[in-house]
C-alpha positions, 0 to 999 in steps of 0.5 A: 500500500505504501509503494502504491501511495508513493507512486500515485503521489509522484504521478500527481506531482508530475501532473501539477508540474506539467500544469504549472508549465502549461500556465507559464507558456500560456502567460508568455504567449501574447508577448512572443513574436510567433504568437500569430502563427501559434494562433493560426496553427490551432485552426488545424484539428489535433493542434492545440496550444501546446502542440502549436507552441512546440511547432512554432518554437522548434521550426521557427520561421516557416518562410525559410522553407520554399516548399512543404517537401523541404519542411517534411525533409527537415522534420524527417518525415520523408521515406528513406531511399536505397537506389542502385542503377534503375532500381529504387527502393523506398523504406521507412521515414528518415527520422533525421529531423527534429524528434520532438516536433515529429512526435507532436505531429504524429500525436496530432495526426491521431485525431484524423481517424474520426470523421471531419466535423465542426464542433462548437469548440472548434468554431470558437477556436477559429472564429477570429481567424481570417477566412483564408486560414479557416478554409485551409484548416477545413480542407486539411480536416476533410482531406486527412480524415478521408486519407486516413480512412482510405489508408486504413481500409487498404490494410496498411499498418496503423503506425504507417497510416498515422505517419503518412497523415502527419507528413501531409499535415506538415504541408498544411502547417507550411501553408498556414505558416507562410500566410501568417506573419510573425509580429 
């Protein structure tokens, strides 16, 4: 009983520490130059405040990437390739990029397993964003939900499906990031 009680106490302390860090991040956000980008990224399904802050902090200015493929490569979400002569074989993702950002994207991608819909919470989150950003976010939601269903129905392993969704999500993140200017 004592060991169980200590384990529960440690979990509660860790949760309180996470809550304090979340509060600190939310208080510092309005003064950050990338705050408009963070707000815009939250229009995407699965991208909450902490995920958006992590993406903005780790990636930085998205305008330095000319194409979404460059950003996907930087994050390590592109397939590896072994080629010799005319033969080309694609393998697992390279994982050569930022591990924390890639993990956040994979976690966000899990939300696309559910059908596309506009919940009340979502509408409240995007109501003060420009129509252009909301249109991109809705297009992403519709496309990625459909893509998940298609890939899952084909019998592909779920981790591969989620990684493919995360990779496509990066393209929409790039598009939003290029349209919102940091302050």
